[in-house]
C-alpha positions in Angstrom: 64.6 113.4 81.7 61.9 112.2 79.4 59.9 114.3 77.2 57.0 113.4 74.7 55.2 115.6 72.0 51.6 116.0 71.4 51.6 114.8 68.1 53.7 114.3 64.9 54.0 117.8 63.9 55.2 119.1 67.1 57.5 116.2 67.6 59.2 117.2 64.3 59.5 120.6 65.0 61.0 119.8 68.7 63.3 117.2 67.3 64.6 119.7 64.6 65.2 122.0 67.5 67.7 119.8 69.2 68.9 117.6 66.7 70.5 117.6 63.1 69.9 114.9 60.7 73.3 113.2 61.1 72.5 112.5 64.9 69.4 110.7 64.1 69.1 107.0 63.6 66.2 104.8 62.9 65.0 102.1 65.6 62.9 99.2 65.4 62.8 96.8 68.3 63.3 93.1 67.3 59.8 92.2 68.6 57.9 95.2 66.3 56.7 92.5 63.9 55.1 90.2 66.5 53.5 93.0 68.1 52.3 94.6 64.9 51.4 91.2 63.1 47.8 91.2 64.4 47.2 94.6 64.0 
């Protein structure tokens, strides 16, 4: 199942409904620097 929120505020609220802080992890793909280099 995949779900996407319509914005930052609703995403923050929805994440808080289902997860606590200890269940979250930061993630950045290894190619993120290359993707964002020109942006």
